[in-house]
C-alpha positions in Angstrom: 11.2 20.5 -7.0 12.3 23.1 -9.7 9.6 23.6 -12.4 9.6 26.0 -15.6 6.8 28.7 -14.6 5.3 28.9 -18.3 5.0 24.7 -17.8 3.3 25.3 -14.1 0.8 28.1 -15.6 0.1 25.9 -18.9 -1.2 23.1 -16.7 -3.2 25.3 -14.4 -0.7 24.7 -11.1 -1.7 22.5 -8.6 -5.0 20.9 -8.4 -6.4 22.2 -5.1 -9.3 19.6 -5.0 -6.6 17.0 -4.3 -6.1 16.2 -0.6 -2.7 14.2 -1.0 -0.7 13.0 -4.3 -0.9 16.3 -5.7 2.9 15.9 -7.1 2.2 12.8 -9.3 -1.3 14.2 -10.5 0.7 17.5 -11.5 3.1 15.2 -13.2 0.6 13.5 -15.3 -0.6 16.8 -16.5 2.7 18.0 -17.5 3.2 14.7 -19.3 -0.1 15.0 -21.0 0.8 18.4 -22.2 3.8 16.8 -23.8 6.5 18.2 -21.3 9.0 15.8 -20.1 9.8 15.3 -16.0 13.5 15.2 -15.5 15.0 13.7 -12.1 18.3 13.0 -11.0 19.3 9.5 -9.6 19.9 10.7 -6.3 18.1 11.2 -3.4 17.8 15.1 -2.7 15.6 15.2 0.8 14.1 13.0 3.5 10.4 13.4 3.9 9.6 13.5 7.6 6.0 13.6 8.6 6.6 13.7 12.3 4.1 11.0 12.8 4.6 10.2 16.3 0.9 9.1 17.2 -1.1 6.5 15.7 -4.0 8.8 15.5 -1.9 11.2 12.9 -0.7 7.9 11.1 -4.3 6.6 10.7 -5.2 10.0 9.6 -2.6 10.5 6.8 -3.2 6.8 5.6 -7.1 7.5 5.3 -6.2 10.8 3.4 -3.7 8.8 1.5 -6.3 6.3 0.3 -8.8 8.8 -0.5 -6.5 10.5 -2.6 -5.1 7.6 -4.3 -8.3 6.5 -5.7 -9.2 10.0 -6.7 -6.0 10.8 -8.7 -6.3 7.2 -10.0 -10.1 7.9 -11.0 -8.6 11.0 -12.9 -5.7 9.0 -14.5 -6.9 5.4 -15.0 -7.7 5.9 -18.7 -3.8 6.7 -19.0 -1.4 3.8 -20.2 0.2 4.0 -16.7 -2.4 5.0 -14.3 -1.3 6.6 -10.9 -1.9 4.9 -7.8 -3.2 1.9 -9.6 -1.3 -0.9 -7.8 -1.9 1.0 -4.1 -5.7 0.9 -5.0 -5.7 -2.7 -5.9 -3.3 -3.6 -2.8 -5.9 -2.3 -0.4 -8.6 -4.0 -1.8 -6.5 -7.2 -1.9 -5.0 -7.1 1.5 -8.3 -5.9 3.4 -11.3 -7.9 1.5 -9.1 -10.3 -0.1 -7.2 -11.0 3.0 -10.5 -11.5 4.9 -12.5 -13.9 2.3 -9.2 -15.9 2.0 -9.6 -16.2 6.0 -13.5 -17.1 6.0 -12.4 -19.9 3.2 -9.8 -20.9 5.4 -11.7 -21.2 8.7 -14.6 -22.9 6.8 -12.1 -25.5 5.3 -10.7 -25.9 8.9 -14.0 -26.4 10.5 -14.7 -29.0 8.3 -11.3 -30.6 9.5 -12.9 -31.2 12.7 -12.9 -28.5 15.0 -9.8 -27.5 17.0 -7.0 -29.2 15.1 -8.2 -27.9 11.9 -8.4 -24.4 13.3 -4.9 -24.9 14.6 -4.1 -25.4 11.0 -5.8 -22.5 9.5 -4.1 -20.4 12.4 -0.7 -21.9 11.2 -1.2 -21.3 8.0 -2.7 -17.5 8.2 0.5 -17.1 10.3 2.8 -18.3 8.1 1.5 -16.2 5.2 1.6 -13.1 7.1 5.1 -13.6 8.2 6.0 -14.2 4.6 4.5 -11.0 3.4 5.9 -8.9 6.4 9.5 -10.4 5.1 9.2 -9.6 1.8 8.0 -6.0 2.0 10.8 -5.5 4.8 13.4 -6.4 2.2 12.3 -3.9 -0.1 12.9 -1.6 2.7 16.2 -2.9 3.7 18.7 -0.4 3.2 22.3 0.0 4.8 20.9 2.9 6.8 17.7 1.2 7.9 18.0 -1.7 10.7 16.4 -4.9 10.1 14.5 -4.1 12.9 13.1 -0.8 11.4 12.6 -2.5 7.7 10.1 -5.2 9.6 8.7 -2.4 11.5 8.0 -0.4 8.2 6.6 -3.7 6.3 4.0 -4.1 9.4 2.8 -0.9 9.3 2.7 -1.0 5.3 0.5 -3.9 5.9 -1.5 -2.3 8.5 -1.8 0.9 6.6 -4.2 -1.0 4.0 -7.2 -0.8 6.7 -7.6 3.1 6.8 -6.6 3.2 3.2 -9.5 1.1 2.2 -11.9 3.2 4.5 -10.2 6.1 2.8 -11.2 4.6 -1.0 -14.5 3.8 0.6 -15.2 7.6 1.9 -13.9 8.8 -1.6 -16.7 6.7 -3.4 -19.6 7.6 -1.1 -18.3 11.1 -1.7 -18.4 10.9 -5.4 -21.9 8.9 -5.4 -23.3 11.9 -3.1 -21.5 14.4 -5.6 -19.4 16.2 -3.4 
C-alpha cells in the first residue's frame, strides 16, 4: 500500500500489539484522525499465504479469530466496527450450529428413535449443503473453478472452529490482563 508519511506518523503507524488484521485497524485510526482512504477498483495483488498443511491453516485461523475479536473490541463503538460480522459468524456457526443440532436431535429423539434421527441427519445435511453452495457462489469467478469455490466454502465453514477458539483465547487473555 502507499501512505503519506505524515499520516502514518500522525496515527502512530501499525499497532505492534495486534497479531493480525493490522491493516484494517490502521485504516480505522486513519479515518478517526480525519484522513481519507482511497483505493482503486482493481485487484493489484494476490495474497498467497502458502498454506499447504492443515496445521498451518489451523494456526492462521486461530490467529485470525484472536485478532478479529481484538480489533473488533478496539473499534466496536464505531458506527462501522471492524470484524463484527466475522466475530458473530464464528459464534453462530459453532455454538449456534451445535445448539441447533442439540434441539434437532432432541426433537428427533421424540420422533421414535431411528426414523426421527434420520430426519434430523437429513435436515442437518441439507442445511449444511445449502450453506456450502451459498458461500461457494460468492467465491465463484471466471478464474476459479466450481470445485475450488466449493472447497473454499467448506474451508470457510470449517474455519469457524479455530476462529472461535482464537476468540476464546483472546477473552481469556483479556480477563487475565495479558
